[in-house]
Each structure stands twice: as structure tokens, then as C-alpha cells.
N, C-alpha and C positions, 0 to 999 in steps of 0.2 A: 814471037820475038822476046817477050818478057821471060818465057820459060828458058829459051836458049841463053839469055844473059845470066839468069840465075844459075843455070848449070855450069856455065863458064866461070862465074864468080865463085861457085862452090867447089871448084877444082874437080868437077865430075866430067867424065868423058862426054862431050856434047852429043855424041851419037846415042847416048843412053836416053831412054824415055822415062817417064814418071814411074812406070812399072818396074824398070830395072835399076833405077837410081838407088843410091845408098839409103838405108832406112831413115837416117837422120834428116834427109831432105824430102822425103815423100810428103809429109804434112805440109811443108812449105810450098811444094809444087802444087798440091791440091788447093791450097789457099789462093795461090796466084791464079790458077785456072778458074776459081770460083768468082774472081773479080772483086772479092771483098777486100777492103783496105787492110794493110798489113799490121799496123801497130795500134794497140788499144791500151786504155787505162781505165781504172774504175772511177765512176763518178763519186765524189766525196759526199754528195747529198743523199742519193738514193741507192747507191751501190751497184747500179747497172753498168754495163760496158759503155765506155765513151770512146769515140773514134778520134784519133788525132787527124784533123782535116788538113792541116798544113803546119809547117814549122820554119823557123829561121835561125840561122847560126848567130850566136852571141859571141862565142870564141871558138877555137878549134875543138874544145872539149865540152862545150855547153851549147844546147839548143833550147829554144823556147817553142813549145808545141801548143797550137790552138786546138782545143778539144771541144767536142759536142757530145752530150749524153744521148744515147740511143733510146732512152725511155721517153716517149712523147709526153707523158704526163709530167715529167720533170723538166725537160728542155734546157737544162743547165749548160751554158757554154763557159769555158774557163781556159786559163793558160797554165800549162805545166812546164817545169824546167827539167831537162834531162842532162845529166853530166857524167862524163867518164871520170871515175874517181880512182881507179887502180887498174893495174895490168894483171891479167890472169896468165896469159901466155904472151911472151914478148913478140913484137912485130919483126918480120924478116927485113923490113925496110923502115927502121925507126926514124922519126923526126927527132933530132936531139933536144930541141926545145920542149916538145911534148913529153918525151921520155923523162927529162929532168923535172918537169912540172908534176908528172904522175908520181915520181919517186918522192918529191917533197910532200905531196899530198898524203901519201902512205905514211911517211915519217911523222907528219903532224898528227895523224890518227893514232899512231903508236905512242907518241908522247902524251896525248890527251888520255889514252887508256891507262898508261902507266901512272900519270898524275892522279887520275880518278881512283885507281886502286890504292895508291899511297895515302890519299885523303881518307878513304873509307877505313883503312887499317889504323890510321892515326886517331880517327874519331870514334 
């Protein structure tokens, strides 16, 4: 069921199997079949892989992820924040509020970079 959902989400013909799926989805399909959780982050203490065990939405563009280091000797558990900060390819069904928020965010980055470049040149 999870493989079928992934194939449909990835706009791949559902009749395709992992062996005939497009190359960009083969690794993802293999990971799903392995039963290993999908998203990982690096532990800030020991550098080993940490698994995001669960998450909750803070806003439409921000999530808090509850993470656990896979290094048993470390055992660190922590919270990480994931945020959508800019658009690479626009949505075919954009939410006007989110599109506006992402444009403002990108504009703020450009202004900060311009100001930083101006201060460095003046100093």
C-alpha cells in the first residue's frame, strides 16, 4: 500500500514496479520497502544519524521534529525545526497566503545580503 501511494504521489504509472520506476524514485522505493524511517538528521553531539521519530506542525511552513540519535552510546534526544524558506519550482495549486509568505521571506534574505555586502564594502 505504501509503495502504491508513493508511486501515485510521484506521478509514476501505478502499474510500474520498483524495477521499472524512474531512476529518481528507485532509492526512495527501496527505502520504503526496507521499513526504515524516511527522514534523518545528524546528531549535533556525536555526528551519527538521528531519526525523526515524530513531528508536529507549528505553521503551514514550519514543523518541529522530535529526534533520537541512533548511536546507543550517545542516546541524545532533541527537537529540530524544519521550515520551508523559498520556492524552487512553483506549485501548480499555490496557496496565496503561503506564496506571499515565501516571497516575503526570499525578499528579506536578499535585503540582508545586500545590506551585508554594503557594510563590508563601506568598512
